[in-house]
C-alpha positions in Angstrom: -21.1 -0.7 -3.4 -23.3 0.5 -6.1 -20.5 3.0 -7.1 -17.8 0.5 -6.9 -19.9 -1.9 -9.1 -20.7 0.9 -11.7 -16.9 1.6 -11.9 -16.1 -2.1 -12.4 -18.8 -2.6 -15.2 -17.4 0.5 -16.9 -14.0 -0.8 -16.9 -15.2 -4.3 -18.0 -16.7 -2.6 -21.1 -13.5 -1.0 -22.0 -11.2 -4.1 -21.3 -13.5 -6.9 -22.3 -12.8 -8.5 -18.8 -12.6 -7.7 -15.2 -9.7 -8.4 -13.1 -10.6 -10.0 -10.0 -8.4 -8.0 -7.8 -10.2 -4.8 -9.3 -13.4 -5.9 -7.8 -11.9 -6.8 -4.5 -10.2 -3.2 -4.5 -13.6 -1.5 -5.0 -15.0 -3.3 -2.0 -12.0 -2.1 0.1 -11.2 1.3 -1.3 -13.5 2.7 -4.0 -11.9 6.0 -4.3 -8.5 4.3 -5.3 -10.6 2.1 -7.6 -12.0 5.2 -9.3 -8.5 6.9 -9.5 -7.1 3.6 -11.1 -9.7 3.4 -13.6 -9.2 7.0 -14.7 -5.5 6.6 -15.3 -6.2 3.3 -17.1 -8.6 5.2 -19.4 -6.0 8.1 -19.8 -3.0 5.6 -20.6 -4.5 2.5 -22.1 -7.7 3.3 -24.1 -8.2 6.9 -25.0 -7.7 8.0 -28.4 -4.2 9.4 -29.2 -1.4 9.5 -31.8 -0.9 5.6 -31.4 -3.4 3.2 -32.6 -5.0 1.1 -30.1 -3.2 -2.2 -31.4 0.3 -0.6 -30.8 -0.9 0.7 -27.4 -1.8 -2.9 -26.5 1.4 -4.2 -27.9 3.3 -1.9 -25.5 1.3 -3.2 -22.8 2.2 -6.7 -23.8 5.8 -5.9 -23.4 5.6 -4.1 -20.1 3.4 -7.1 -18.5 5.9 -9.4 -19.9 8.7 -7.8 -18.4 6.8 -7.9 -15.0 6.3 -11.5 -15.5 2.5 -11.4 -14.7 1.6 -14.5 -17.0 -2.4 -14.5 -16.3 -2.6 -10.7 -17.1 -0.2 -11.1 -19.9 -2.4 -13.5 -21.6 -5.4 -11.2 -21.5 -3.2 -8.4 -23.0 -2.1 -10.8 -25.7 -5.5 -11.7 -26.6 -6.6 -8.3 -26.7 -3.8 -7.1 -28.9 -4.5 -9.8 -31.4 -8.2 -9.0 -31.2 -7.3 -5.5 -32.2 -5.3 -6.6 -35.1 -1.7 -7.6 -33.9 -0.4 -10.5 -35.9 1.7 -13.3 -34.4 4.8 -12.2 -36.1 4.3 -8.6 -34.5 3.8 -10.3 -31.2 7.0 -12.2 -31.5 8.8 -9.1 -32.3 7.5 -7.2 -29.3 8.8 -9.9 -26.9 11.9 -10.2 -29.0 12.5 -6.3 -28.6 11.5 -6.3 -24.9 14.0 -9.3 -24.3 17.1 -7.5 -25.7 16.7 -4.8 -22.8 15.2 -7.0 -20.1 16.3 -10.5 -20.4 15.2 -14.0 -21.4 12.3 -14.3 -19.0 10.5 -11.5 -20.8 10.9 -13.3 -24.2 9.9 -16.8 -22.5 6.9 -15.5 -20.6 5.7 -13.5 -23.7 6.1 -16.6 -26.1 4.3 -18.9 -23.8 1.2 -16.7 -23.4 1.2 -15.9 -27.2 1.4 -19.8 -27.9 -1.5 -20.5 -25.5 -3.7 -17.5 -26.7 -3.1 -18.7 -30.4 -4.2 -22.2 -29.5 -7.2 -21.1 -27.6 -8.2 -18.7 -30.4 -7.9 -21.7 -32.8 -10.0 -23.9 -30.8 -12.6 -21.3 -30.3 -12.7 -20.6 -34.1 -13.1 -24.4 -34.7 -15.9 -24.8 -32.4 -19.5 -23.9 -33.8 -20.7 -20.6 -32.0 -23.8 -22.4 -30.8 -21.6 -24.8 -28.8 -19.1 -22.2 -27.4 -19.3 -21.4 -23.8 -20.6 -18.0 -23.0 -18.2 -15.8 -20.9 -19.4 -15.9 -17.3 -18.6 -14.2 -14.2 -16.0 -16.9 -13.5 -14.1 -16.1 -16.8 -13.7 -12.6 -15.5 -12.9 -13.6 -11.9 -9.7 -15.1 -13.1 -6.3 -13.5 -12.3 -5.8 -10.7 -14.8 -4.3 -7.3 -15.0 
């Protein structure tokens, strides 16, 4: 279990959150968890030709196509935190929609709107009154 927890913590530092299903996977198959995290590192967060913001925007399009709302929400938040604008995010979902259908656009727009509202609410709340991220936050359904 120590090995699995170390892998999960490293992933959490990279992502800023822990998908609850990754923690469970580590309990069941730590070798697969380790391989999964290595692929994540090579595809999503390593330094390459694309800036991190663009990589995350691509991930948003892919997750929107798959229709996984909770995971998409976390990736939209991350893209915005990496510097993506709401206009850029709308274009991401519009571009994906053309090739994959209306549900991609709808799912992307819903999650973008939710994240923007949450971020606006967070910025209006004084830092001293904001709830700190806790284990329950990282246990929610995320990719």
